[in-house]
C-alpha positions, 0 to 999 in steps of 0.5 A, a space after each residue: 637193128 634193135 641193138 643199134 636203136 637201143 644204142 642211139 636211144 642211150 646217146 639221145 638221153 645222155 645228150 638230152 640230160 647234158 644240154 637241155 635245161 629242162 625248166 619247162 613248166 607243164 600242166 598235164 590235163 587228164 581228159 580221158 573218160 574211157 580209160 585212165 591207164 592211158 594217162 598213166 602211160 603219158 605220166 611215165 613218159 614225161 617222168 622218163 624224159 626228165 620233166 616235172 609236171 602238175 596234174 589236172 583231172 578234167 574228168 572230175 573237175 571239168 575243163 580248167 579255166 584260163 587262170 589255171 592254165 596261164 601259169 604253165 608254159 606248156 599244156 599237155 591235154 590228153 584225151 586217150 581213146 575217148 570221144 567225149 571230152 572237156 576240150 571241145 565246146 561244140 566245134 570250138 574249144 572250151 573258153 579256157 584253152 582258147 584264151 590261153 592260146 590267144 595269150 601265147 600259150 603252148 599246147 600239145 593235144 593228144 589222143 584218139 577221137 579228138 576230131 570225131 568228138 567235135 565233128 563226128 565221122 570224117 570227112 570234113 573241110 575247114 576254112 580260115 576262121 575255123 578253130 581247127 584251121 587257124 589254131 590246129 593247122 588242119 585243113 581237112 579231116 580225111 578219115 579214121 583208121 579202121 572205120 574208113 580204110 575199106 580198100 586197104 589190106 590193113 584194118 587200122 593204121 600200122 605205123 607212123 612215118 616221119 615227115 623229113 625235116 619237120 624240126 621236132 621229131 627224128 625217129 623214122 618209123 613208129 609202130 604200135 604194140 598192136 598190129 594196127 591202131 584203130 580210131 587214129 585221125 587222118 588229116 591234111 595240114 594247112 599251108 602254114 602248118 606242117 606234118 610231123 608224122 604221116 600214116 603208113 606204110 605206102 600201101 595203106 589207104 591213107 598213106 601220106 595223110 598226117 596224124 601229127 600236125 604242128 602249127 603256130 598262131 601268133 605266139 601260140 604253138 600247137 601240136 596235135 597228135 591224133 593217136 593213142 600215146 600209150 600205143 608205142 611198140 616199146 616203152 623206150 620208143 614212147 620215151 624217145 618220141 615224148 622226149 623229142 617233143 618236150 625238148 622242142 617246147 623246152 627251148 621256148 621256156 623262160 626263167 621263172 620267179 620261184 615262190 618264197 612263201 605260202 600261207 593258208 587262209 580263210 575269210 573268217 579265220 575259222 578253221 572248223 566245219 561243224 555242219 554235217 557234210 559241211 564245207 570250208 573254202 580255203 585259200 592261199 597267200 603266195 609271195 612274191 607277188 610276181 611269182 611265175 606260178 602261184 598255183 598250189 596242190 591241196 592235200 590232206 596230211 593226216 588226222 583223225 577225221 575223214 574229209 576230201 579236198 578239191 583242187 580249188 581248196 574246198 574242204 568237205 566233211 565226210 558225213 560219216 559217224 567217225 568223221 569227227 576230229 582234227 585233220 591237217 591240210 597242206 598247200 604245196 606250190 606247183 612251181 617246184 620250189 617245194 614251198 608249203 604250208 599246213 593248217 589244222 581243221 576241226 571237224 564235228 557233228 558228222 553222222 550218217 544217221 540211224 539205220 542200215 548204211 551202204 557204201 558204193 565204191 566205184 572201181 570202174 576206170 573204163 567208164 566213169 559214169 556207169 555206176 550212176 545207175 547203181 547210185 539211182 537204184 540206191 536213191 530210189 530204194 531209200 537206203 542211206 548211202 555214200 559213194 567212194 569214187 576209187 576210180 577217179 580218186 585213185 585211192 581206196 577207202 581205209 578200214 576205219 572208213 569202211 567200218 561206218 557201213 553195214 554193207 559195201 557194194 564194190 562195183 567194177 562194171 567191166 574194167 579188167 585192168 588194175 582193179 583196186 579191189 585186188 591186192 597183188 603184192 603177193 602173186 602166190 596168194 592173191 586176195 582183195 585189198 587189205 582194208 576190205 578183207 579186214 572189214 569182211 573178216 570183222 563181220 562186214 558184208 561185201 557185194 562185188 559187182 561187174 565183169 572182168 574182175 577175174 580176168 584182171 588177174 587170170 586172163 580170159 579164164 583160169 587154166 592149167 596144164 594136166 599131166 598129159 600136157 593138155 590145157 584144162 580148167 583149173 580149180 581154186 582150192 581151200 586157202 585161196 581167197 576166191 575159194 574161201 571168200 567168194 565161194 568160186 571153185 573154178 573160172 570156166 570162161 567168159 561169155 562171148 569170148 569162150 562160148 562161140 561168140 554168142 554172149 549171155 542172153 539172160 540169168 535164170 534164178 537158182 532153186 537155192 536163191 532165197 535172196 531175190 525173186 527177179 527172174 529172169 534177169 535180162 539186159 537193156 538191149 534185148 538184141 545184144 547179149 552181154 559179153 565178158 560176164 564170167 561163168 563160174 563153178 561154185 564151192 560146196 559151201 556157197 549158195 548159187 543164186 543165178 545161173 547163166 541162161 537159157 537152158 540151151 546156153 553153153 554155160 548153163 551149168 555155170 553161175 553168174 551170182 553166188 553168196 558165200 560166208 567164211 567165218 565172219 565174212 559175207 560176200 555176194 558176187 555178181 559176175 555181170 554188170 547190174 547197171 545193164 539190167 533191162 529197166 531201172 525199175 528192175 535194177 531197183 528191185 534187184 538192188 532192194 531185194 539184196 539189201 533188204 535180205 541183209 538188212 534183216 540180219 546185219 551187224 550194227 556199225 558199232 559192232 563191226 568196228 568194235 571187232 577191231 577194238 581193244 579193252 578200255 576202261 575209265 575210273 572214276 566215272 562219273 568224274 569231276 576234275 580228272 579221270 584215268 583212262 586205261 587201255 590194253 594195246 594189242 600192238 605197238 603203235 601211235 595212240 590218239 585220243 578224241 573226246 566228243 560231246 553229245 553233239 559230235 563236237 570234238 572237245 579234246 584231241 591229243 596224240 598220246 605218242 607211240 606206245 608199246 603193246 600192253 596196258 597203259 593209263 592216261 590221266 584226262 584233265 576235266 577242269 575245262 569240261 562242262 557237266 554232261 555226257 561225253 564219248 571218248 575214243 582211243 585209236 591206234 592203227 586200225 584198232 579203236 575203242 569207244 566208251 562213255 564218260 559222265 562229267 559232274 560239277 
């Protein structure tokens, strides 16, 4: 049977590629605040189906306006498994999608909890005039799988069964990668709509009720798939169903008028940011005027400054000490024409100010808001800090960015999937990402917070098989990152999963703890012990800070917080989620005590960054009309020069080209410089050095 199915899939994809002109313009709206990886699956399926698309992140940017939606023939709106989305505004959709459909747009709405988000628990009935009835084609919201199937022998819906002759899909039975799917909505279509797939099998409580409905209202075409689109039994099955649906919408595609030119514009024609944390609004002039899709994607190509840019072209300077310089902004057409334009922007006067500086990295792609409790604690403790949202941005801070900070909090809450903390390019030597490791090796202090970061790599616990063939708890060894840097000797288990379902009631302070005084640490809900906190054994060189309590607890000999040093690096590891500490005031105290301890012995930002530096000198200095900058390059690479005045303004920026390792000299012309003090910086790769220069006239 499997062989026949695979053969049919091959024929199906060949036919699709030969006969379908895949010109459909698609906007993929990511509106999943609970698990970003679900949207990744949707992207993979669209790619495999042979279609292009443009991403829009509604989690980060809010619901797209009708102006953003209008250029696209199909909007795929994925809510994943989240019950709080930007799609709805009460029991109505947001204004943008409503206007888009009223103008004849096509929508594929996908995800769990789509109905629950607007209407709460089932059942519910809709009537003419209701959006659910008129647009989605749903007359009754009957139930949710798992939550309402009390009679069935199944806990959740086991499969989808094809509604014959539906005109869109042809694959008979669709099963999941789990035995059943929870949270799928069972609905009854209106008389004018049609079911594409129904719940099954025949003995399931809601057999025959639809979970995928197609409806048309005027020229608008709407498909509501009330399931998790990453739940298919196999990858090929997901691709096949996705392809059938996209090919159906593709038949309504019309020829488009391509973009022929793009020019980046600014109201003042002034491409500079000179205010700390300042912004610059960029725009584009797109030709021809009647181009079908005149939207663009903004990006940063390269440059010496650190900035961010929104989907609307708002450029924001970083407000960090090495955030000055020149960057190149790129605007690229979204219509597939490959037209683009570039503009250089000069950034100056950026600084974090004086004192102990903290970076909070949010690496929790499961719940994008839990880090805000840590954010609040940093505000209320008065520390100077920045937030880097790796979970939303999809990127991590590089080494140059990290060196602006004395202390990095890397927060992952309870996300145990594809954490950006880890570098898994070499599975025989798993360690943290290279930028963070280099920061730590150069004297930086890192506080790793959250559950499931060990689970992400080793599963429920780190086990091995002994000589008798028994499963035993494995030991990390010297040379392993977890052993050397985190100070963890073994990963014993997870609370709740491996303690008989009890969970972690509290953390009790260890005698060796000289960093914090909060004792015990308990949770926001005293009746709900914490699940999935990691129980670990620590190395002889590490300092245990808190053990899992109380004394009668199964893992009371294991620890949930440890401090370890390794050469220059300092790692504090909390194997639980601090955002769930019982009160905000106690969380504030916990954060403050740790930061206060390391503030007293911190290495300055400049000292940390200079550890990655190389020899640099200038002669003459003071100088009048010119000076010679001599530098010793440790590795071959591209070399950049920045000269900065005492206000932070970049007065000279030059690419010195690719140089081989060794000694080099560059003659700097000072004729246009005014008298005063300057700083000049030579950078190459992750290394840089800064010196002072005095100009006299």
